[in-house]
N, C-alpha and C positions, 0 to 999 in steps of 0.2 A: 190583346182583348179585342172584341168587336162589339159594338152597341148589341145590348141586349135586348132584343124583339119579343119576347113574351109576351102573351095575352095580358089584358086590361086586369085580370083577377090575380095575376102572380104577384106576390106580397112586395110588399114597399119596404123600406127603411129608413125611421128618422133616429137622425145623429141628433143627440143631446150637445150642443156645441157653445151655448151661452153661460158657460160657469166662470166664473171671475177670476179662481185660481187663485184664491188669497194665501193658502199654505203655500203653493208652490212658488209667487212670488214674483208671476208674468204670466205671459199666454201661452199656457203648455200647450192649447191645442193643437200649435201650427210651431213647436220645435221640432226640429229634424232628429230621427233615432236611426235612419238607414244609411248606407253607406252611401247612398247618390241621392243625400237631401231628402230620402221619403219622411215622413211623418206618421203617427200614429193612424190617423183617419186612412192614410193610402193603403195600408195593410189592410184595413175592416174593408173599405170598399173593395179592395180585389177579392178578398176572401167571398163577400157579400156578392157579388157578382159570378164568381164561380159556382157560388152556392144556388143561385137563381132569382135573388131578389132584381125586380125590375126597374126601381128607380129608387132616389136616394132625396131624402127631404132633410136639409140641414136648418137645425132652430138656434138661431144667433142672434146676438145682440147688435144693435144698429150702429154701436160704436165700432163695432170690429169688422165693419162688413166690408171696408176697401180690401183691409189687409186679409182677409179670410179670403175673400174669392181672389185676389189676387193670386194666393199662396196654392188654394185646391183646385181652382177651376181648369188649368191649363193640362192637371193631368188625367181627368176625367171627362173634357170633352171627345165625345164620338164613343164615349163606352158605355156611359148608363146616363139617362137624363137626371137633371137635379134641377131641384127647387129650394126656395128659404122661406122659412117662417121667422119672425121677427118675436123675442120673448120682453115686453114692454110691461110697465105698470100700468097702463092706461087700459092693458088690455083686460079688461074683467065683464063678466056679465052685465045684460044689459039690465038697468035699475040701480046699479052698483057706481060711485062715485069713486076712482083710483087715488090709492093713497098717496100720498107724499112721502117717498121714502127712495132710496138711491139704489137699490136691487130688487128684481124681481122675487118671486116667493117658491121660488125650488123647482123640483124635476115635475112635480104634477102641474104646476102651471107651465113650464116649459112645453110637456105634451099636449095642454089645452092648447098653448098657442099655435099647434100646428093642425088644430081641427080643420082647416077648410085645404088642406091638400091632400088630404087623404078623400080617396075619391071610390069610396065602397069596397076598397080592399082590404085582406088582413095586413098588418104590418108589424115589423119589428121595431124594438127602442134601445140603442146601445148610446154610452158616453161615449165622447168623441175622444177622450183622455185615456180609456181603458184599451189595451190589445187584448180580444178573446181568442185568438187561435182560429185556425181554420174549420175544426170540427166542430164548435161552438156553432159557427154559421150553418153548417150542415143540419146540425140538429134542428137550430130553429125554423130554418127554410123548411125543410122536411115537415115538419109539424105545422106549419101556417098553411102548407097547400093542403092538408089533411081538414082544415077547419071552415065548416060554411062560416061567411063572413056575416050574418044575421044572429050569430049565437053569443052567447055571454059565456065563451069557452076559451080560454087565455092559456097561456104556457110562459113559464120561466127556465131560463136554462141557468141552472147554479152551477156553483162552483165550491170546491173544497176549501175549506177556511184555510190551512197550511199553504193551499197554493197562490193566495191572495194578499198575503202579509206585506210589510216593506219593512225594509232593515233600517230605514233611516226617519222612522216616528213613527206614531198611532195611526191608524186608520178607522174606519166608521165602516161597517158591513151592517146587511139585513141579514140576520141569524134565521134560517126558514124551521118549522116543524114541518116534517112531509111524512105523510101517511099514506101506502097504497100510491104511491105515485103521484098523489096531489097534497098540492099547497096547502096547509092547515092554518098557518101563522107566518108572518115573515115580520120579526123585532130588532130595529135599529139598535144596534148596539156602537159606542163610540169610545174609542181611545184603545183599540185592540192592539196589542203588540206582543210579536213571539215571546214563548215559555216553555222552555224546557228543551225536550227532544221531540220539535214537529206539533205542539202545542202552542195555546195562547192565552191571554188573559186580559182581561178589561175592569175598569171598576164601577162597581155596584152601589146601592145603597147601604147593603148590608155585608159591606168588604168586597174584594175582588172576586169576580166570575172566572172559574177554570174554564177552558173547552180544552178539549182532547186534540183538536185539529181536524178530525174526519168530520165536522159540522158542516151541512150544506148552506152556503150563502150566497144572497143576492147581489149580483155586481152591475143590476140596471141592466138585464138582458133579457128582454120582454116580449111576448107576441101577443098580442090583440087584434080585436076586430073591431070594426069603427063605432061598434055601442060603445065603447069605452068612453068616449067622449059627453054622451048623455049622462054617466056617472061622474064623469070628472066635473062637470058643471053642475050637478047636484052636490055633490062635496064642496067644492069650491065656494058656492052660495052661502054654505053653511060657515065654513072658514072664515069667510071676509068679515063678518059683523063681530066675529069672536075676537079675531087674530092678526087680521088683514092690516093694521094700521100701527102695528108693532114693529120697529126696526129689522129684528130678528126672527121674526117669524118666517115657517115655512111650510108651504103646502106641499108635502111629498107624495109622490106616485106610488111607493111600498106601504104607507099609511091609507091611502084611497082603496089599493087591494086588499090591503088585510080588512077594509070594513066590509067592503062586498063578499068576502069568505065569510066571516062570522055571520054576515045578514043572509046568507045562503043565496046570495043575488048571481055569482059568479063559480065556476071550476077554473081553477089552474093547475094545467099540469106540470109538475117539475121534470125536468132532462137534465141530468148530471154530466157537465162537460168534464172530459178527461184533461183538457188543456189546464197548463199553470198560466194564470192571469200575469201580466205586464201592465205597470200603470206609471203614472208619472203624478207623484202626489206632492212629493218634494222634489226641490233640485237635483240632488244626489240620486235619485230614482233615476234620470236618465241614461246614466252611464250603465246600470243595470240592462235597462230595457235595450239598449243598443246593443249589450253583449248580447242578451235574448234573440234579436233579432239576427246578429250574426251566426248566433247558433243555428238558426233554423234556415240561414242561407246554405250553411256546411251540410246541411242534412237533405238539400237541395227541395226545401219548401217554397222557397222564394228564389228569384234570380239575384244578382249583385244590383241590377238596376230594372226595378221592379215592373214597370210601365214599357219596357220595350219588348 
């Protein structure tokens, strides 16, 4: 693939790669899953370039910068422009003192960290360790290209719940309520595990919640315009006095979006991807992702050596 030279308003892609990976037990963002040493991010960026994204912003931590850069930069050089933003606890709105805690505040804070790296264009947001599939990026890019940059008009590429579960342990998913193609609410549910024939279950205050498996869930594949940063700033200013000093509190992106929807301050279109999600949440997931990649290679979606 050659360098993407689309105009400045072509969508950018923000990759959230600062996660500590506590359940996985290591730096899962740069674990190889492809036959030639490719990592999950390789396939995501390959698909993003094909879909028409113009550049990539990686949100990382300072302590992983050297290993991250040395792993990913040789692959993308000359193919798509990249830049970095750093998620750090001292990155808070003016007038706030940063809390003495060892980790940042979750996905809302991660996106807030890249506010200076977006220059007026609409942009997508993905997790570094989730394999979304080519069609997902095509859906996202197509919608972003039709959204005016100044609008409070966002989108979410959702997945069918049964296509997003791990065989090796519970997962957290944002369960979506969708009406007439728009997001009505997104509720974070934790400890979801497979149940029965294609269904799922998770604990709740009044007993286990059963899911059919057909529910649409968020895998943090969002599309935004730059005015999301003003909303994040406002929400973060409310969050910090109440929750910022708590060691395990998190400022989560889905919660901010959910609040905007309920306040009728934003519209979020839901685009449902037919892809089966692949992701590395637990160490045993790596073999499943690698086998999924091999299956896509056999189908001709990718080559054995992705970047040749």
